[in-house]
C-alpha positions in Angstrom: 52.3 102.0 93.9 51.7 105.6 92.8 48.2 104.6 91.7 47.2 103.5 95.2 44.8 105.7 97.2 44.8 106.2 101.0 41.9 105.3 103.3 40.1 108.5 102.4 40.5 108.0 98.6 43.3 110.5 98.2 46.4 109.8 96.1 49.5 109.0 98.1 52.8 110.7 97.4 55.8 108.4 97.4 59.1 109.8 96.2 61.4 106.9 97.1 60.9 103.2 97.7 63.0 100.2 98.9 63.0 97.1 96.7 63.4 94.0 98.8 64.6 90.8 97.0 66.0 87.5 97.9 69.6 86.5 97.2 68.6 85.0 93.8 67.2 88.3 92.5 69.9 90.6 93.9 72.1 90.5 90.7 69.1 91.3 88.5 68.0 94.1 90.8 71.5 95.7 90.9 71.8 95.4 87.1 68.5 97.3 86.7 69.5 100.0 89.3 73.0 100.5 87.9 72.0 100.6 84.2 72.5 104.0 82.6 69.5 103.5 80.2 66.4 101.3 80.1 64.2 100.2 77.2 60.5 100.7 77.6 58.0 98.9 75.4 55.7 101.6 73.9 53.6 99.5 71.5 51.5 96.4 71.9 53.5 94.6 69.2 56.1 91.9 69.3 58.6 94.1 71.2 60.7 94.9 68.1 62.7 98.0 67.4 59.6 100.1 66.5 58.0 99.3 69.9 61.0 100.4 72.0 61.9 103.7 73.6 65.3 104.1 75.3 65.4 106.5 78.3 67.8 107.4 81.0 67.4 105.2 84.1 65.1 107.4 86.2 64.7 104.5 88.7 68.2 104.7 90.0 67.5 107.8 92.2 64.0 106.5 93.3 64.9 103.0 94.5 67.2 101.4 97.0 67.8 97.7 97.0 67.9 95.4 100.1 68.5 91.7 100.2 66.4 89.6 102.6 67.8 86.1 102.9 64.6 85.0 104.8 62.3 85.4 101.8 62.8 81.7 101.0 61.4 80.7 104.4 58.1 82.5 103.7 57.8 82.3 99.9 58.8 78.7 99.6 57.5 78.0 96.1 58.6 81.4 94.6 61.7 82.2 96.7 63.9 82.9 93.7 61.4 85.3 92.0 59.5 87.1 94.8 60.1 90.8 95.4 58.6 93.5 97.5 58.4 97.3 97.3 58.0 99.4 100.5 57.6 103.2 100.7 60.8 104.7 102.0 60.9 105.5 105.7 61.1 109.2 104.8 57.7 108.9 103.1 54.9 110.8 104.9 53.1 107.5 105.4 55.5 104.6 105.9 54.2 101.1 105.2 55.4 99.6 108.5 56.6 100.9 111.8 58.8 99.1 114.4 59.1 100.4 117.9 60.8 99.2 121.1 59.6 99.1 124.6 60.8 102.1 126.6 64.0 101.2 128.4 64.6 98.2 126.1 65.6 99.9 122.8 68.6 97.6 122.3 69.1 93.8 122.8 69.9 92.9 126.3 72.5 90.2 127.0 72.5 88.2 130.2 74.8 85.6 131.7 73.7 83.2 134.3 75.5 83.6 137.6 77.7 80.5 138.2 77.3 78.2 141.1 81.1 77.9 141.6 83.9 79.9 143.0 87.7 79.5 143.1 89.4 78.3 146.2 91.0 81.3 147.7 88.3 83.6 146.3 87.1 84.9 143.0 84.3 83.8 140.7 84.4 81.7 137.6 81.9 82.1 134.7 81.3 78.3 134.3 78.9 76.0 136.1 80.6 73.8 138.8 79.0 70.6 137.5 79.4 70.9 133.7 81.8 73.8 133.0 79.0 75.4 130.9 78.1 79.0 130.6 74.5 80.1 130.0 73.5 83.2 128.1 70.2 84.8 127.3 69.3 87.6 124.9 66.2 89.6 125.2 64.9 92.1 122.6 61.5 93.7 123.1 59.9 95.2 120.0 56.7 95.4 118.1 55.7 96.1 114.6 52.5 97.2 112.9 51.3 98.3 109.5 50.7 102.0 109.1 49.8 102.3 105.5 49.6 98.9 103.8 48.7 100.7 100.5 52.3 101.9 100.5 53.5 98.4 99.7 53.5 96.2 96.6 54.6 92.5 96.4 54.9 90.0 93.6 55.7 86.3 93.5 57.3 86.8 90.1 54.7 84.8 88.2 53.4 87.9 86.4 49.9 87.2 87.5 
């Protein structure tokens, strides 16, 4: 991601990212993030002892991990191996932006007025005919890409 350029060809500065994985990759992601040291392949050989360099886990302070259980609904053939990197929201150019309609920043919950009342006065929350209650939730929001070059995704195939 640090090799990406913005629309004007300038390098982008990203100091923190969020790694988004499905439930299957969460243990692996947490093992990597919580490791005290990582091995880096330095040569082009068979990844033997002479090709390894052990360093402190510099990624632990740069990455946060989030689990998205819905990845399997979109990445159906690679749900267990797909992962995504997004520039942190504190980055100067976030990858995505979500906003809400003014006056509708939170979900709104409605209940349908019943067509019944108690004998002697007072209302009841249920329908007269079926004893049912009806609810509705409305959440008005929109999302757009701001800097798509501040994202990286993989289906885990290595291609």
